[in-house]
Steps between C-alpha positions, in 0.01 A plus 500: 500500500359795691440425867255657745590526867236426762562624857300486821627630833443383855607772743552449872437822691590503867227687686588784736353355820701517823436137582483180296194372319413215744697592813585795722872483422664810354522520122783760516803444276860474613484340847746237621413159351206319661422780746168584327371143492237394750356150566243544223773585246705202624197272457526364852227249592173648616559850359214633289506782242295820553441719193639856502215745428746760366615260224139448390438877494802548273372230265165680482678827417686335217185347358325840503801668339501267198123487454477134603235302686579467869360162599251503783620146582846361439673188635849428630659179384807294579750485214706193577868480409824439683744783532765536772379847606130406506465345848144370463573316174221706338429863425172663595374665180178533300416284203149456360349797684736802505423830670533710179366395161568669168587866453746664264797733490576761231859612458749659264751292304832651392633397159872475430479806272364717781135494388232354722149353488227412747400143579243342730558159656221302667565340836382150581504528876678614812516281805634516855768263622792467736864527400756227572818546698844543350792264446830667599821374343860558605456583869624154597741350250343228292159534663178686441320683781131581523369845599129491575454874558331527159281193552140616524546853369184596310506483120252599234571292189375682190455294183449635148349346193769402241447823306846655485694462177848631580743551785435874472128445564581279800723771643238770432240294683729422793595867543137611491402231750786597727399867486137409575561281809731765647253782409207340681719418798472121508875434459825695514602318179867475608638266236840471670327346803297265281172683571409510132615209283376353175475153350485516119320229303647506150417308182525550128283400205504554124341833408128447439474176697223498763632218718755592763845348497655319799579754768783530746484699823790725602488545876574785738592790277547793736603779262352639180839467332524131583135445398571637153833319458364165621201507263714604203746219569228241549331598173829460312560166671158360415526609135841333477368177658208474257690601183761232581226235512460477875202557729461754776455321835259644753724594790578753770815697424719751680672800341872547560580869441878439509477267201184654355330165460216293644567156648255219576418466867241224490228361276193719520220384727135532410230580754416132558856437617446726797197304625306813595222461754317751724693570819296353788653744746359808324139594445396640159583872472175698491524860376179697527391766251509748789868419563578552130318835495670615818839412356413682177434822692851489642671448162726774366429650158642256246789603270305510172216700660741753651685540169178569311389749765831686518524525121150645487519731805854632450544465126811280538674317218501122502873499571451733798216288637680169461807618685319691773283197580774241478440438871216590733732698730629710207146557371389623845809723525428653159130557562565655842753736343282582197195578714703751704652702214372748245723370218428126466734465203780621726416224744527245221835636385648522849398146598602338169823703507655607830314264737539176304857589405598544864313187607683293235838652577467431874310169458222638717136384485234768448349403836823621665543815289655772724298771321131450573230560241383814682855634530549453126168675439617792712822527298306495172250760619781734606653463156166551325421824688845638428638489853790276388638395165575151366854504636376606845233229494765236433713638782209470746415152373858389563509663843185315611628173345826537694303579820639854527154635567135411446314833473501647149441865609772480764748356249423776249590758765802325650654418161418843353314353204217753466474591138552860384180588315517878531506632141690814589773304685540257211510783243784665690701180505429438125618852419830442678551164326431651154739787571773257604451268201473724195665237277231243585232759438639570151528125426136445592383796289698357210307174519697280744230349724757336731600848619154542651542189715837630613343828608229314689775303676686816591183652645417190705856493636472866595188416703654179642230302323218679680347696212179382343625337173184585307528867596873503419427362151218749436694804621816404309310452174319832546824690555694322226232570242456864608 
């Protein structure tokens, strides 16, 4: 029997506010346990929640970015369940009336054979909620501690329709969503800190069947690698269960990367099990059209719009555009460089080559690149106008990277990199090289092309790499063919 996989994702994105969603406590990561937990986070009697305006603004930005409806009125509800690191015994979330409704995300899916295709997934909703605390094991032998620093940090939970049909599509969607929330500045997306984590709802059904199969939910997948592996394992498991005559049980499961398997955590609750009801401590959230429009004005250019514009304005290939806009910081770096140079193709080649290579080798983020966009532009322009050659340009790039100087003109002078472009001077050097290498000259004239490259090398060595390579080539060919 041929099976079809049905996948929907629920993604928890921690928003980049300085304080928590309902209290003034710091939302910063990495503090000593329970030092960023105030009376509101601890659910002490008499403490009331106050909504963080910054969290709402970030939700509006997300809704605008995916073409969704931003609700003028949404409601916070209490989601009741017991959990050791949830002090109130309920989570403040949104249920029937979320802040963002609908929308879609288009992304690229990579096939195993290296080909790719484009897919669009519709989103059901995105709603604001608070995070729970964290259970800490192993600090005290045989006991579990509770760290409430994370309790109350603002989350945007983003829910898709069940429209993905493979683990590869789920990963493609998750990567595109991650890129988007970081691009528009609503989250840092740090998956190691748990700031972007996915729950995957997975089911299977016979190919052609309209009804969905029983789904399981795999919780807290905080890497794209684990997301793919967990879904692939769960699909294999469900097929095996059904083909052996069993039934898939609706449950919440956890993925164990060490064993590459999912294990049941608890039977899956439905919405009625949480006994949702509007939180009496919080008024409905009212978002005016004016607020939405004001937020829209402050939005950065979205990735797909920038890619289309750059391809049209600068005649870039799709591969160039995809890589140069893989992050907003890199896109800004490229556009700043390209707008300051005469040879835009050189800007593309330098950034895709030297810049990204150095960033990867040194594990440096583009936002901390030692060579600024304008410094790179100055290097490229000096190479384009013939002041320096490619080798000299790389020498200056390295010098600035290693903080041995920051002024391109000064480095050209101090390092003696000014290119020899005087035709007469180059001709004299070429004449001396030809006179000293008669054997190579005869080899070239007898049809051995490699001899020409050797003569070029000899000439460049004679000028200590300062001669204009194009002029060297032209003068050599002229004299050799004379």
